[in-house]
N, C-alpha and C positions, 0 to 999 in steps of 0.2 A: 217713695217712702218705704222704709224697712218694715217688713212684716214681723209681728210679734212671734216669740218662740212658743211652741207647743211641746209638751212632754208626754210621751206614751211609753209605758213600761220602763221608765227610767231613761229613755233616749230622747234627746231634744231635737226638734226639727223646726225649720221655718214654717210658719202657718201658711197653708196654701190659699189661693184665691177662693172666695166664697163659693164659686160654682162647683168645685170638687172637694172642698174641705171635709164635708161629712163623709164622702166616700173614702178619702185619704185616711181618715182616722179609723174607719171601720176596717179597711185593708190592713193597716198597721196592727190593730188589735188582734185580728184573726191570724195574720202572719206571725206576730210575736208569740201567740199561743202555740202555733205550729212549731215555731223555732224552739220554744222553751220545753216542748215535749220531745225534743230530739237532742242528742248530745251536742252541746255548744259551749262547754266550759273552756276557759283558757287552758291550753294543754300544759301538763306538767313538764318538767325538764327531763324528757325521755331519752334524748339522744346525746351521745358523746360526739364531739366534732369528728367528721369524716366516717363515722360508723353509725348505721341505723338499719332497722328492719324495714324493708321497702313496703311490705304489706301493711305493717302498723302505721307507717308514715302516710300511706295513701288513705287508710281508713280515718286517720286523724284529720287529714285535709278535708275529707268529705264530711266528717262529723262537725266541723267548725262552720258549716254553712249557716246563714241567717237570712231568712226571707225578708224580715222587717228591715234589716240593714240594706239589702239590695233595693228594696222599695224606696227607702229614704234617699239613696244615691240617685235613683232615677227621678224622683220628685224634685230634688234640688237641681239636677242638670236641665230639667225641662220647664223651669218656671218662666222662662222667656225664650222667644226665638233667638237663635244664635248662628246666624249666617256668617261664614268665614269672612274675616276682614272688618267686621262691625264691632262696635263697643261691647254688646252683650257676649260676643264670642270670647272676649278677654275675661269675662266673668267665669265662663266655663273653664278657661285655661287656668285661672287662679284656683278654682275649686279642685280640679284634678291635680295640679301641682302641689297645693297645700295638703291634699289627702296623702299623696305619696311621701311628701316630706315628713308628715306626722308619723308615718310608719317607721321612720328611722332606718330605711333601707341603706345600702352601702353608698348609693349616689343617686341623686335625682337632679336632672338639669333640663334646660329648655334649649332646643335647637331652633334658631330663628332664620327665616328666609324671607326674601322679597319676591312677590309673584304678581303677575298681571291678572287681576280679577275683574269681573264684569257685572254691572248693576244697571237696573232700569231707572230712568228718570220720568218718562212719560210713555204710556201705552194706550192705544185705542183701536177698536175694531167697529166699523160702522157698515151696516148693510142697507142698500137701497133696493126695494122690491119693485115688481112690475107695476104696482098701483101707485108708484111714486112715494110711498111711505118710507121713511128712513128710521132705522133703529140703531141706537148705539148700545152695544152689548156691555153688560156688567162683567168685568174681567177678574173680579175677586172671588175667592171661595165663598160659598153660601154659608157664612158664619160671621157672627158679630165679634170678630177677633180684634186683638190689639193692633194699633197702627204700626207696631214694630214688625208685623208679618209682612214680608216682602210681597209685592204684587206678583202673581204668577207670570213668569217670563222664561225665556231660554237664554242662558248665559252665553255670551260671545256671539249672539246673533247681531248682524250689522244694523246700525241705525238707518232709518229711512222709511219711506212709505211705498206701498204697492197697492195698485187698484186694478180690479179686473173681475171677470166672471169666475165662477167657482166650478171646479171639477172634483168629484169624489173619486179618490184613487185607492180605496180600500186600505190596505196596510202600507201602501207606498213602496212595495217591493218591485223589482224589475219585472217580474212576471205579471204584476197588476197593470203596469203600463203596456205590456205586450197585449194583455186582454183588452185594454181600451183601444189600442191600435187596431185590433181585429174588428171592432165594431165602429171604426171610423172616428174615434174621439182623440183629439190632441190636447195637451195641456199647455202648449206653447202660448205665451202671452196671458195665461190665466193664473189664478190662485188655486192651489190644490188643498183639499180637505182630506186628511188621513186619520184613520183610527189606529191607536196604538195596538200593535200585535206582539207576539212572543219572540219573533225572529230578529227584527231590526231595532237598533237604538234610534233615538230621535235624531241624532247627528247624521246617521246613514240615510234616514228618511229624507232629510233636507238635502243631502248631497245628491241623491238620485233625482229628486225633483228639480234640482238645479241643472243637472245634465240633460233633463228632458225639456228645458226651456221655460219652466214655471217662473212666475214673478215673486211668489211668496208661498209660505206653507202654514197651515193651521192644523194642529194635532190635538185630538181629543181622546179621552179614555172612556170606554163604555162602562167601566167599573164605577165611575162617578163618585169615588170616595165611599163606596158602599151605599149609594143612594143619598149621601149627605150633601152632595153638590161640590165636592172637592175638585181642585184643578192641579194637575201635576206639573211641578217645576222641573227644571233640569238643564244640563249643559248640552250644547251642540258642537263644542270644539272637537276637532279630530285629534286623535292621539292623547297622550296623558302627560302630566307634568306641566311646569310653568312654561307658557308658550314663548316667552322672550329669553329663556335660557335653555333651549332644547339640547339635551344631551349632557349638560353640565349643571352643577348645583346653583340655585339662585341665591347665593350667599350675599349678604350685605356688602356693597362695594365691588361685587363681581361684575363680569361682563353681562350686559343686557342688550339684546338686539332691538332695533326700531320696529314698531308695529308694522311699518311699511315693508320691512325686509321680507323677501319671498319665503324664507324659512318659517316666518311667523304668520304672514297673511294667508298662506295656503292651508293653514290649520283652521281658518274661520270660514263659515259659509259666505257666499256672495249675495244670497237673497235672504230677506228677513223671515223669521218664523216666530210663532207664538203658540202657547197652549190655549185651548178653548174648553169651556165646560161642555158636558154632554147636552145640557139643555139648549145652549146656543148652537151647538153642532146640529142638533135635531131640527132647529128652526131652519138652518141652511139646507139640510138634507131634504126637508119637506118642500122647499121652494125650487128644487132643481127640476129641469126638464131634460129633454134629450132621450138617449137610449136607456132601456131598462138595465138596471145593474145585474150582473151575473147572480145566480141564485145564492151562491155561497157568500156573496157580499151583503146580502140583505139581513138586517137585524134591527132590534130596537123597535121604537114606536112607528117608524116609517114602514119597516117590514117589506111586504111583497110589492108595494107600489114604488119602491126605491128606484130613482133615476140617477144617472151619473153626471148630468149636465153637459155642457155649460148652458147658461141662459137664465133669464127671468130675475136674477139677483146679481147685483154688483157690490162687491165688498171692497172697502178701503181699510187696510191695516197699517198702522203707524207705530213705530217703535223708536224711541229716543233713549239711548243708553250711554253709559260712560265706562271706559276701561281705566282702572286705577291701579297703580303699584301699591300693594298692601303688604304689611308684614304678617306672616303666618308663623305659627309656633307649634312645634312638636314637643311633647314631654316624654323623656326617656328615663325610666327608673331602673336601677341596676342592683341585682343580687349577685355578688361576685362568687364565682366557683372556687371550691377549696383545692381541687387537684388539677383542673384544666380551666383556669380563669380566662384563657385566650380562646376558648370555644364557646359559641353563643347560641342559645335557644331563645328565639324572639317571639313574643306574643304581642299582637298589634290590633288596634281598633281605631277608627277615626271618631272624632267627637263633634265636628261641625255639622250643621243641619240646615236644610232649606227653611224649616219653620221651627217647631218645638222639638221635633226629633226624638219622640219617645221610643219608637221602633227603630228608626234609622237616624242616627246610629247608637243612641244612648242606652238602649237595652244592652248593647254590647259594651258600652263604656261602664255601665253600672256593674256588669259581670267582671270586667277587668279590675275595677276598683276593689271588688270583693275578693278577687284572687290575690291582689296585693295585700289586703288585710289578712287573709288566711295564711299567705306565705310569711308575713311578719310574725304570726303566732307560731308557725313552725320554727322560725329562726329563734324565737324565744325559748322553744323547747330543746334547742341544741342542734337542730338540723342545719346543714349547710350543703347546697347542691354541689355535685362534683364539677359541673360546668356552669358558666355564668348564664343567668336568665335576665333578659331585658323585657320590661313592660313598657310598651310604646303607645302613646296617644297621639294620633296623626291629626293634622289640620288640613282644611281645604280639599278634602276628598271629593266633595260634591262638584267641584269645578273641574275635576279630571285627575283624581288621585294625586294632587299636587304635593301635599306634605310628605307622604311616604316616598314619592318619586324623587323629590329633591334630596331626601335623606339617603336613599339608595345611591343616587348619583354621586353624592359627596363621599360615601364610604364604600363604593363598589369594589375596590381592591381588597379592603379589609374583610368585607363580607365574603368575597370569593375565597379568601384564604381561611376564614374561621367561622362562618355561619353554619350551624348544624341543620337548622330548620326554621321556617317561619310559619306561625300558627295564627291565622286570621279569623276574627269574628267581626262582622259588620252589624247586621241586624240579628242580634242574638235570638230575639223572640218576635216572630211575625204571626204565629198561630201554632197549630198542633203538628206533631210529626218531626222527627229528626232528619236533616238533610246534610250532606257533606260532599265536598270535592277534594281531591288529593292527588299528588304525584304517587305512582303505584307502590314505591318502596315503603310508603307510610300507611298503606291500607291496614296491615295487620296490627300495627300499634294503635291505630284509631279504634279498631274493633275491640282490642284488649281493654282500652279505656272505657268503651261503652259497656263492657261486661261488669264493670265495677260500680256503675251509677244507676240508682233506682229510677225507673221511669216516672216522670212527673205526673202522668195521667193514669197509671195503673201500678199501685205500690207492690203488687205481687210479681212484677216483672222488672227486668233490667232494660235499659235503653237499647242494648244490643238485641234483646229478644223482640222488642216491638219494631225495631229498625229492620230486622230480618223478615218479619211477617208483613210489614207495611210498605217498605221501600227496597231496602237491601241493594241499592245501587250507589256506589261511590263514584261520582262523576269525575271527569278529567278537567283540568283547569286551563282550557284554551280560551275561555271567555275573558273579557277585560272589563270587569265591573266592580272591582274592589281593590284594596291595597295589597293583595298578594301579587298583583301583576308585576310591579317593579322587581320584587324579590325573585319570582320564578322566571318571568319572560325576559328580563334584562340581566339578572345576576346569576340565574341558575341555582337558586336555593330551593331544596325540597320544601313543599308547602302543603298546608291544609286550610280549607275554608269551610266553616260550619254555620248552621242556622237552624232554628226551629220554625216550621211553617213554610209552605211552598211560596206563598205570596200574601199580600194583605191589601185591603181596598183603599187605605188612606195614604198610600205611598206618595211622598213629596207634596202632600197637601197640608193645609192648616189644621187638619183634624188629627194629625199624627202627634197626639198629646198624651200626657199621663192619664188623663181621664179616659181616653179611648183604650189605653192599655189595660186599665183595671176593669173596664166594662167588657172587654172583648178578648184580648189575646192571652192575658195571664193574670187573672184577678188576685191570686194569692202568691204569685211570683215563684211557683214551683218550677216552671220551665226555665226561668232565669237561673235558679239554683242548680238545676240539672246542667245547663250549658256551662255555667262557671265551673261545675265539677268536672265535666269532660275536658274542658279547655285547660284547667289547671293541672289535672292529672297528666295530660299529654306533656305539659311543660315539665312536670316532675320526672316522668319516665324518661324523656329525651335528655334531660339534664343529669339524671342520676345513674342510669344503667351503665355499668362499666364498659360493655360492648354495645354500640348503638344498635337498636332493634330495627334495622333496615332490612327489608326483604327484597333483594334484587331478583330472585327467581320470579316473584310476582311481576316485577317490571318487565322481565324477559317475556313472560307469557302475554302481557299486555301488548308489547311490541309485536309479537307474533300475530295476535288478533288484529292489530292495526294493519300489518302487512297483508293478511288474508282479505280484509275489507278493501284495501287498495287494489289488490290483484283482481278481485271480483268486479270492481268499478272499471278497471282498465280493460277487462275482457280479453286479455292476452295481446292487446295492441302494442303494449310496451312492456319489456321484461322487468320484473322486480327481483331478478336473481341476485344482483349485488346486495340488495337489502336483506334477502333471505340469508346469505352467507354471513353478513355482519351480525344479524340477530342470533344466528346459531352460535357464533363465537361469543357473543354477549351472554348467551344462556350457559355456556360451558364455564365462563369466568364466574358468573353468578353462583353456580353450583359450588365451585371451588371456594368462593368467599363465604358461602353459607356454612360449609363444613369447617372452614378455618374459624369462623365466628363461634360456632358451637364448641369447639375445643377450647378456645380462649375464654369463653364464658364459664366453662367448667373450672378452668384454672384460676379465673379471677376470684372465685369463691373458695377455692381450696388453698391457694397460696398467692402472695402478693409481692413477689420479688421484683427487682428492677427489670430483669429481662422480660418477664411476662407483661409488666406495665408498658414497656417500650413496644412490644409486639402489638399490644392492644391499642395503643395510641396510633401506631402506624396503620393498622387495619381500619380504625375509626376514621382516620383522615382519608383513606381511599374510598370508603363508603360515602363520606361527606362530599368528596370532590367529584364523584362520578357524575352527578347531575350537571355539573359545569361542562362536561364533555358534549352535551347536547346543544350548547351554544355555538353560534357561528358569527364571526366578526362582521360579516356582511349583512347579517340579519335577514328578515323577510322582505322580499322585494316590494317596494311601495310603503313598507312600514319598518324601515331599517333599524329603528331603536329596539324593536322586539327581536331578540337574538335566538330564542329557543326554537329549534327546528322540529321538535316532536309535539310540544304543546305551546301554542301561540295563536294569535288572532289571524284568521284568514283575511286577506285584503278584500276578497270577494264575499259579501255577506251571505250569498246563497250557496256557498260551498257545501258539497255533499259529504265532506269529511270533517270531523271534529278534532283532527290531529294532522300531523305533517302539513302545516299551513302552506309552505312553499309549493309542495306538490299539488295540494288542493287548488291553489290559485292558478297554477299552470293548466290544470285540467279544466277548471271552470271557464277560463278565458280562451279555451280552444287553442292553446299554444301548440307549437310544432312538437313533433316527437322528440326532437333534439333537446328542446327546453325541458320537457317533462323528464327525459333521461337525466339531464343535468341536475334537476331538483332531486331526483331519486338518489343520485350519487352524493349530493350534499348531505342528505339525511344518512346515507350509508356511512360517510366519513364521520358524521357526528356520533353515530352509534359506535364506530370503531374507536373514537376518542374516549367515549365513556367506558368502553371495555378496557382500554389501556390504563385509564385512571383507576378503575376498580381493581385491576390486576396488580398495578404498581410496577416499579422498575422501568428499564429502558430496552427490554428485549422485544 
């Protein structure tokens, strides 16, 4: 039944469920008060086409923020759980599509794909204890939630049952199994119980347990939804993208492999796995006998008496699931550029969620919708970006970045030829503190944007000032946990990923709701507004600056630091001289390009003749294409879809390097000196390609 409309400060919203209606209205009233006491009027017609003052434009963009509007977006998006491929997910599709269409941007369309998704039909975990009592665990979050909330499960885990004694394996890393082996404990023929750590994803935990001979895996999170009894859902598929169209787009009517095809089946675990609540995990931990757990493994209520097992308790875990071909939908809104419409700055966020998804991902979706609204106001004022801007809402990210990956695979050639940068926000607001990852040439433009945005938690400071004092580390994007992966690791597009808050306790649980957001992470939506400001400013700067603000000297310095770390790790056993020479050459080219950019930037504002425009375009293309040089057609061994040889996922999860993944894997697997040398030469050639792309010409 449709909820009645509520009007607050002249804005209409669907009335929320009774549980949070009072809080929702209070938040809107306070946020509206905050908004109305800041500049938020519809901008006048300030700009003539193709001419505008950049500082005025950026201030106008920031002043058109609206806390109440962002709040209303998030509330609407999170009224129901919206797992990809389900009917409620179509409601969020309609909401986002209708919003962008209402803004009258140049073009808004849906990109549809077919993908193999995984859902549970029956799940049970039963424990039989030494006194012959049997307990069937409750596998739902500790919340009286809607039946629309999917039972906690691991997508793509195989159907079947597994029964055996339980062994506690700490975080399930290779070193944890070595520690068990040293005290005479084997997991072969047993079920393993692992606690989520910071290093391994759940899919890797299951893969390692499988290689150790375990029959099944139970994974719990000590965070427990912040004490609320939440259970973390997630995927255990290896790799990203639609599993039955690996390497090509899953378009309707296109080629689909059989699930039995080795290229598909090898991406799925062979043993079942399930998430478990902290409460149930502690029941099992307390029942274990055998050797004492290493000191660093002991935690929680069991504490110092912790044993690793096996013995005294036998667990039967059963999972029945189904894999279905489902249609997924990306929304792409276009603001066409005035001078370089064939060059693209892309802002992206996924909208599908395991449950309500207030943090993950719809804090980001609400920010993206507000950026679209603000861009529409700028367009009304006469602004038109120099380059084209795309606002993208991805689907099925939670199953393995499927929506964005299929889109990248469909457009990989066009992206390679014309994409300037990809700006990703997944969980816009998890808590306090700004965090970011980026490819090095974008570091300086990111910092420039932070200088223009007021800190949401201290109005006397900018985000840049608090970032410098609290974190001041821009990470590198070798991880594979959001939609930037296809753009950077497969297509070589310079990328940024941003978020507020290091982590949050209700990750992938039924408690990730609007109510939790306004009680905990961002009651007045100040952090949402700040993130939308940073994100949108980056889009404006990269779309509008006549000369792209890329800093390849910073990239060269980062490569030198990576080389130094590699040399230290190798301890002189293998020469890194080829790498050193290539980086030196890259540094020289980067300096030349920086000088050239400085001169052209001065000319861009002093005169605008055809010759200068042509030189500027040619330089911009070289800076745009340089990142593609780090791609290698053979990809990373064992993960060939990932082509980037500087930043990409190491096949070995315990790699000591967060860069040069091929070299890192060769070292970690104790490969021969010849193989390590070959991987060093592969990276050397990649850097040489990037240098040639940056320099231009054919000499």
